[in-house]
C-alpha positions in Angstrom: 9.1 -11.7 -19.1 10.6 -14.4 -21.2 14.2 -15.0 -21.9 16.3 -17.4 -24.1 19.5 -18.1 -22.2 22.5 -19.7 -23.8 23.7 -21.6 -20.8 27.3 -22.1 -21.8 27.7 -18.3 -22.2 26.0 -17.7 -18.9 28.2 -20.2 -17.2 31.3 -18.6 -18.8 30.3 -15.2 -17.6 29.6 -16.4 -14.0 32.9 -18.3 -14.0 34.6 -14.9 -14.5 32.8 -13.6 -11.4 33.3 -16.6 -9.1 35.6 -14.7 -6.8 33.3 -11.7 -6.5 31.2 -11.8 -3.3 28.6 -9.2 -4.5 27.3 -9.9 -8.0 24.3 -8.2 -9.5 24.2 -9.6 -13.0 22.0 -8.9 -16.1 21.3 -6.4 -18.8 22.0 -2.9 -17.5 19.9 0.2 -18.0 20.1 3.6 -16.2 17.6 5.8 -14.6 16.9 8.4 -11.9 14.2 7.4 -9.4 11.8 8.8 -6.8 11.1 6.0 -4.4 8.3 7.9 -2.6 6.3 7.8 -5.9 7.8 4.7 -7.5 8.6 6.9 -10.4 11.6 6.6 -12.7 12.9 9.6 -14.6 15.5 9.8 -17.3 15.6 6.2 -18.3 18.3 5.2 -20.8 20.5 2.4 -22.0 23.4 4.9 -21.7 25.1 5.8 -18.4 25.8 9.5 -19.3 22.6 10.9 -17.8 21.5 12.9 -20.9 17.8 11.9 -20.5 18.0 12.6 -16.7 19.1 16.2 -17.5 16.8 16.7 -20.5 13.8 15.6 -18.4 14.9 17.8 -15.4 14.6 14.9 -13.1 16.6 16.5 -10.2 14.0 19.3 -10.1 11.2 16.7 -10.0 12.7 15.0 -6.9 14.4 12.0 -8.5 17.6 10.6 -7.1 20.5 10.7 -9.6 20.9 8.0 -12.2 22.1 4.6 -11.2 22.5 1.3 -13.0 19.8 -1.4 -12.6 19.4 -4.8 -14.2 16.5 -4.7 -16.6 14.6 -7.7 -17.9 13.9 -11.3 -17.5 17.2 -12.5 -16.0 18.5 -10.9 -12.8 21.0 -12.7 -10.7 22.1 -11.6 -7.2 24.7 -13.2 -5.0 23.7 -14.4 -1.6 25.1 -11.3 0.3 23.1 -8.9 -1.8 20.0 -11.0 -1.5 20.5 -11.0 2.3 20.8 -7.2 2.2 17.5 -6.7 0.4 15.8 -9.3 2.6 16.9 -7.8 5.9 17.2 -4.1 5.2 14.9 -2.0 7.5 14.8 0.6 4.7 13.7 -1.9 2.1 11.1 -3.3 4.5 9.7 0.2 5.2 9.6 0.9 1.4 7.6 -2.3 0.9 5.2 -1.6 3.7 4.5 1.9 2.4 4.0 0.6 -1.1 1.7 -2.2 0.2 -0.5 0.3 2.1 -0.6 2.7 -0.9 -1.6 -0.1 -3.3 -4.3 -1.3 -0.9 -5.6 2.3 -0.6 -5.7 2.8 -4.3 -7.4 -0.6 -4.9 -10.1 0.3 -2.4 -10.7 3.5 -4.5 -11.4 1.4 -7.6 -7.9 1.2 -9.1 -6.9 -2.2 -10.6 -3.7 -4.2 -10.5 -3.7 -5.6 -14.0 -4.0 -4.3 -17.5 -7.2 -6.3 -18.1 -9.0 -5.2 -14.9 -11.4 -2.3 -15.0 -10.4 1.0 -13.7 -7.1 2.9 -13.8 -3.9 1.1 -13.0 -2.7 1.2 -9.3 0.9 2.0 -10.3 3.6 1.3 -12.7 5.6 -1.3 -10.8 9.2 -0.9 -12.0 10.4 -3.6 -9.7 13.7 -3.9 -11.6 14.3 -0.2 -10.9 13.3 -0.5 -7.3 15.7 -3.4 -6.7 18.5 -1.5 -8.5 17.8 1.6 -6.4 18.1 -0.2 -3.1 21.3 -2.0 -4.2 22.7 1.3 -5.3 21.6 2.9 -2.0 23.4 0.1 0.0 26.5 0.6 -2.1 26.5 4.4 -1.5 26.3 3.7 2.3 29.5 1.6 1.9 27.7 -1.7 2.9 29.1 -3.5 -0.1 30.6 -2.9 -3.5 28.8 -4.2 -6.5 
């Protein structure tokens, strides 16, 4: 990803948030998500959930829509970064994902677009991060 950042605007935005302990900053999008399959469902720039309903995501096992920062600039405050880095649930998610990726690679799946064989998975790391921050907020660990 590439981004062109107008630093004075970024600085002005962050100045407005200087008293907030839990900052998750960037361009928001919304989606449902099934973390067991790394699959998003109902992605939209809008928060209303219309695509989630239209795609019948709840029936497909997706968690309800949540906001996530999408793109090349994602900023997290230190408390949120610590949550992600120390969460046993996030650690378990990463371990399961790592094992699944290694298993698929051993079956001939590739990591990159230019490698031979089908892709291992669609990463959606922005969505996964947003999912785990939303999960922590729903557990009342912090307010974003």
